[in-house]
N, C-alpha and C positions, 0 to 999 in steps of 0.2 A: 195509794199513799194517803196519809191523813189529810183531812179537810177541815173546813170551817164547820159550824155547828148546825146548819139548817138541815132539815130532814131530807131535802133533795140531795144535798151534798153527801150526807151520810149514806144514802142508798147508792149513789154513784161510786163512792169510795168502796163500799162493800162489794159492789158488783165486779170488782177487778180481780182480786185474789183473796177469797175469804177461806176460813178454815171450817172444820165441821161444826164448831160452835154456832156459826152463822146460820147454817141450815136448821139447826135445832131451834134457834131463836126466831127465825123468820116465820111470818104468817103462812100457813098452809094454803096452797092454791086449790080451789075446788076442782074435783075430778073432771068436770066438764070443760075446764079451761085448757086441759091438755089437747083438746081437739078444736080449740078456738079457730075461727075462720081466719085464714091468711089472705093477703091481697089476691083478688081474682081478676081474670082478664076483663078489660074494659070492652064495652060494646061498640065504642067508636074512638077514633084517634083524638087525642087532646091537641093542645097547641104547642106542646114542648117538642124537644128533639126526639127523633125516632131512630132506633137501632134495630138491626135484624140479627137476632140470635139464632142458634141452631134449632130452637124450638118455636120461634115466632117473633113477631115484632113487639118491641117495648117502647113506651113513651115516657120519657123522663122530664126533667125540669132543669132550670139553671140556678146556680148558687155563685154569686159573684161573677168571676170570669170563667167558671168551669161548668160543665154539664154533669148532672147527677141522675143516676138511675138506681132507685131503691127497691128492694124486695123482688129481685129477679130470681126465679127458681133455678137452682143448679142441680136439683135432684127431686124425686118424688117425696111426698110426705111419708116419713117412716112410721106410719100408723097401721093398726090392724095387723095383717099378716106381715107387713114390712117392719114392724117393731122388732128390734134385734136382728135385722137383716142388713146385708150390704146395700149401700145406696143404689137406687135405680135412676137412670136418666129421666129428666123431667118430661112429662107428656106434652106433645106439641099442642098449640092452641091456634085458633083462627082469629082474625081481627088484630087489633092492637091492644096489648096488655098495659094497663096502668102501672107505671113504675115510679110513682112520685111519693110513695109512703113506705116506711120500713115495715118489714114483716115482724111478727112477734119474736121475742127471744126464745131460744130453746128452753124446754120445760125445766123449771127449777123453782126452788122456794123463795129465792131472793127477789124475783120480779113477778108481780101478780098477774101481768098480762102475757105470761109466757105460754108456749104451746109446743106440742110435739110436732106440729106442722110448721117447721121453722127453717128448713134448709134453703135459704135464700141468700143472695149476694147483693152487695151495694157497690156501685162503680162511680168514681169521680174521674172525669177526663177533660183535658183542655179542648178537645175536639174529636170528631168522629173520623177524621182523616189523618193519615200519617202512620208512623210505626214507632211509637214511643215505648220506652221501657215500662214494664208493668211491675208494680209493687203490690204483692199480696200480703195482707197483715192478718195474723191469727191472734185473736184476743186471748187474754189470760183469764184466770178466775178459779184456779185450783181444780180444773176439770169438772166443776159442778155449778158454777155461776158465771155470769157475764153474757155479753152480746156484742156483735159487730156493730150494732146501731147505737152503742153508748156514745153520748156526745163527745167524750174524750177522743174518740177515734174518727171524728169528722175529717174526711179526706180532702177537703177543699184546699187547705193551705199547702200541703205537700204536692198535690196534683198541679196547682198553679205555679208555685215557686220552682218546683223540681221538674216541671214539664213531663209528668209521668201519669200513667193510668194507675189509680189507687183502688184496690179492691179490699173490702172487709166482708165478713160473712158470719153465719152461725153454724155451729156443729152440735151434735148430740152431747149431752152432759150427764153426769152422775150415773145412776143405774142404767140409763138408756144408752150411754156412750162408752163407758170405760170399765168393762168387766170381761168375764170369760166363762163359758160353759159349753161343753160339747153337745148338749142337747139343744142348744140354740144355733147350731150350724146352719148356714144358709144353704138351701138345696141347690142353688145355682153356682155359688162360689166356694162353698165349703168353709167359709170363714165363720168363726164363732166367738170373736173377741174384738175389742177396741173399735167399736163402731164409729166413735167420734173421729179416730184417726182415719178410718175409711172415708168418712165424710170429707175430711180435709183433702185427702188424695183425689176424691171425686171432684171437689171444687177446683183443684189445680188442673185436672184434665179439662174441666169446663172452661176455665180461663184460657187455656191454650187454644181450645176450639173456637172461642168467641172473642179473643183479644182484638183481632183486627176490626170487628164490628164497632169497637169503642175507641179506635185510634191507637191501639196498642200493637206491639210486636210480639207475636206468639212464640217467637224463638228467644225472647229476652225477658224471662220472668225471674224476679228476685223475690224470695220468700222471707218474710220478717214476722216476728212474734215476740211477745213479752211473757215471761213467767211460764205458766203452762203452755202458752203459745210459743214461747222460745224453745221449750222442750220439744214440741211437735215440729218446729222448724228444723231442728237438728235431726230428729228421727226420720222425717220425710225425706230429707236429703240423702239418707243412707239407703232408701228403698230402690231396688233396681228399676222399678217401673217409673221412678221419678227422674232418672238420670237424663232423660231427653226433655224433661219439662222444666226443672228447677236449675237455673244457671248459677246462682249464688245465694247465700243466706245471710240474714242479720238476726241471729238469736240474741235477745235482750233479757238479761237476768233469768236465764233459762233454769227452770226447775227440773234438772235432769232426774229422770226416774230411776229409783233404786229401792229395793226392799231392805228393811221393813218400813222405811219412812214415807216414801212418796209413791209406792206402788203396791198392789196386792200380789201375793204369790198366786200362781194358777190354782193351787189347792184352796187357798182362802177365797179366791173369786168364785170358784165352783161352790164352795160351802155357803158363800153369801147368797147366791141365787136359790140354793136349796132351802136355806133358812127362810128367805122371803116367801118362797112358794108354800112352805109349810105354814107360815103365819097367815097367809091369805087363803089357805085351804084349796090349793091347786097344785099342779105339777109345774116343773120348770118351763116346758113348752107352753103351758097354760098362762104363763105371765104375759104372753103376747095379747091375751084377751082380758087381762085383769085391769081394774081401774088404775089409771096412771098415777093418781095422787096416792093411792094405797101402796103402789110399788115404790114410788119416790120416798114416801114417809118411812116405809120399812127399811129401805136402803140406808137412809140417813140415821135411823135409830141404831143401826149396827155400828156406826162410827161416832156416836155421841158419848161424851164423857172422856175422862183421861184414858189414853191408849192402854194402860195396864189393866183397866177394868173391863175392856171390851171382849166379846167372844172370839174375835179374829186377831191374830198376832201381827199381821202386816197391815199396810195402809194406815200407819199410825199418825201421819200428818195429812196426807192427801191420798186419794185413790185414783192415781193416774193410769197410764197404759200398762197392760199386763203382758208379760212375755208369753207369746203364743206360738213362736216359731215361724210366723209368717209376717204379720204386720210389725211386730216387735220381736225379732229373733233373739235378742239378748239386751240387757241394760246397756246404756250408752258407754259406761266405763269398761265394758268387756268387748266393745266393737271397735273397728277402725274409725278414724275421724273422717269427716266428709271429704269427697274428692273435688268439691267445688270451692271457690273462694269464700272465705268466711270473714264477716265483720262482727266480732264478738263484743258485746257491751254488758257491763255490769255497773251498779251504782256503788258509791263509796261507802254507804251505810245501809246495806240491804235490810238489816234487822230493824231499823227504826220504823219501818212499815208496820211491824208487829208489836213493838214496845212503846211506840209513841201514842199520842192522843188519837182516838178514833180507830184503834187497832181492831181488825176483824176477830181477834182472839184476845179480848181485853183481860189483862191480869194486873194486879197491883205491882207497881215498880218496887223492886227490892230496895230497902233503906239501910240495911246493915249486913254483916257477914252471914248471919244465919239465914236471912231472907234471900241473899244472893245465892247461897248454896242450894236452897230449895228451888229457886228459879232456874239455875243452870242445870240442875238435875232433871227438871221437867223438860228442858230443851234436849238433853241427851237421851231421855226416854222416848223422844220422837223417832229415834233411829236405832234403838236397842231395847231388847226385852228386859235386860238387867243392867243396872248402872251401879257399880261399886262406889262406895263413898270416896275411895282414893282417886277414882277417875274424875269425879266432880272437883275434888280439891286440886288435882293436878291441872285440870282445865283452867280453873280460876288463877292458879299460881302462874301458869305459862302466859296467860293473857295479861296478867298484871306485870310480869317481867317485860313483856313486849311493849306494853304501854310506857313503862319507865324508860326503856331503851330508846324509844322514839318520842319521848316527852309528850305523850298523849294522856288524856284524862283516864283515871282508873277508879272512878266512883262506881258503885254497884249498878246503877242504871246503864252507864256506858259499857261496862264489861258485859252485862247481860245482853245488851243490844248487839255488840260485836260478835259474841259467841253465837247467838241465834242466826244472824245474817250470814256469818262465815260458814257455819256447819251445813246449812241447808242450801245456800246459794253461792256465795262468792268463791269458796274453796273449790267445789266441782267445776264452776265456770272457768276459773283461772287455770286449774290443773289440766283441764281438757284442752284449753287454748295452748298451754305449754306443750302438751303432747303433740298437738297438731303442728306446732312450729318445729318440733324435733323430727316428726315422722311423717307428716302429711305431704301430699303431692301438690297442694295448691296453697296460695298465700293466705295467711290469717292476719287480720288487723285487730288490735285489742284497744278498746276504749273504756276508760273509767269515767262515768258521769258523776260530777262532783258539785254541781250547783246546789247550795244549801237551801232548805225551805225555811220559812219564817216562824219565829216563836208563836205559840208554845210548841210547835212541831220542831223537829231537830234532825240534823244530819241530811243525807241525800237518800231518801228511802227507796226501796223496791217500788217500781211502777212510777217513780217521778219522771222517768224518761218519756213516757207516752205523751205527756202534756207538751213536751218540747218538740218531739218528732212530728206531732200533728198541729202544733201551734195553738193548742187549746189551753195553754197556761193563761191565755188572755180572757177566757170566759169569766164572767163575774163571780162565779162560785169557786174558781180556781185561783184567780189572781191574788187574793189575800194570803194564800199559802205559798204559791210559787213565784209570785211577782210578775209584773207586766211593765217594767221599765225598759229603758234603752238596752241595758245589759241583757236582760232576759230575752228580748226580741232578737238580739244579735246571736245569742246562744241557740235559740230555736232555729233561726235562719241557717246558722252554721251546721246544725245537726241535719236539717233537711238537705242542705247542699252536699254534705258528706255522703249521705245515703243515696242521693240522686246520682252523684258522680260514680259511686260504686255500682249502682244499678246500670250504668252505661258501660261497665266493663273495664273501668280504669281503677287505679288506686284512689281511695277516698281523698278528695281535695275540697277546699273551701277557702274563701278569701282570708279569713282570720286564723287559718291553720298553717303552721309550718309544714314543710315536707314530711309526710308521714310514712315511714318505712314499714315493711312487713315486720311482724312481731318476732323479736328474738329475746327469749327470757334472759333476765339479768342485765339487759342493756336498756338504754333510754330509747325505747321504741313504742311505748304505749302513749296513746293520746289521752290527756286529761282534759275533758270538756266541761266547762262551767266554772272556770276560774275568773278572777277579776280581769284577766287579759283574754278572756273567752276560752282560749285553748293553749296548751303547751305540750311538748313532747318530753316524757320523763320515764324513769323506771316505775313499774307498778309499786305503789306504796303499800304499807302494812303487810309485808310478806312474812315477817316473823310470826305473826298471829296464826298463819296457816300451818306452821310446822306441828302444832299440837295434833291436828287432824291427821297429818301424814304419819305420825309416830304412835298414835294412841290405839289404832285399830278400829276406831269408830268411823262408820260411814264407808263409802266405796273406796277401794284402793285404786286410784287413778294413775 
């Protein structure tokens, strides 16, 4: 979400969910950085807490009232022959491994200290004994930037207040994590796609095998994630191998994958690797030996510029998971909903992440009707190869009529913001929650996060939620945008309490929250979190706006 103006804040903002323009603008990482040294085993035990993992002992540290273990390997480095391979279990070590420092982020353009050797987890726990619920969080970032070590995802506050074990981690990004080519098939598993999703599954298996060592219950794992991480949360819960691992999910502002907007077709993914291999003068299997920076740069070049000018027709906004028949059998809207309990969260104004100050895809705000038509058409071109003028005009007219009916602003910036956020985020999230309420076999609870940010930022943008779930709205670089007064602290505590109670297997409850029933579309069953009264139960607002997408044929038919 938008931030204040310092360079540190800008980098953190961009590391959450950036668009292809970010990759093109970011400074390139030297090829040698891809194999930068990750934390290595210590030669002797430190003075901090020691836990025994399935691969060896790790020594962490304390943070406030919790214990922290950073940079704990959950898989081998996916380098050399293991680039584009399924994750392998970490190699055992002797002695006590230092786990006081974060490992490098997964290789990307946004963070200059990133590395291919990045498959590490971070664990916050109130204590090494007991059987607490485990909350695993998947960071967002459009599947090509971000890191579990981002200060926004510091697990101290939810671990302490919620009495939970909190886990964050890295997974492969960009060209190394989210593509498909049959010539990259793993000789052991046969998998040839979605290596980042495979990493996430490997992490969950690792957590189940090691939760008890950190005071967690291996049979009580809740999976949570935001944006691209919310998408993975949903998809992982549908995998048969995860049914005995993941007990419930909290997808937040999930970027549900669909083509051509948020995912490559298998044909385009295959074409992408062949184009990169040709550019680098090698074969597709030879990409395992190619310079990492060259592979990354060639991948990003394929997705630079307006989608209508690129060589590939899909992946027009993001290049997320590719349908491969195994890890992603079909897009989310073509599959059943999860069989586990769901706490589905979205923000009131998803689009102001992209249209407000500090956007990862900065564009001038439209000031009149002509500029509004051009801006809306650009949004519609993210999900369609052709956009007739009448579709653009109908979209604007329908949103303006909805705004008039609900007495909402209808200026060009507001309409553009609502259209962007609804088309790519709010509409798929809400419609899938409604489908689950109608046809699912487990309860679904729906939350709209509505606490507004401070001017010149506006609305309640995509990714505003992470600051309150982790209590990091209090950080000096975040407080000027999100606030750190008594109300904000109550909202954050309430969010943590709701997730912690849900992770314990009950309906989400908190002191400032009325009794929250399972979601029933068309009734007052959604929780609006972030109001002046902290929380209230109501019908989901702004439903009229979503009808355009249902009737226009644009986007997935949910």
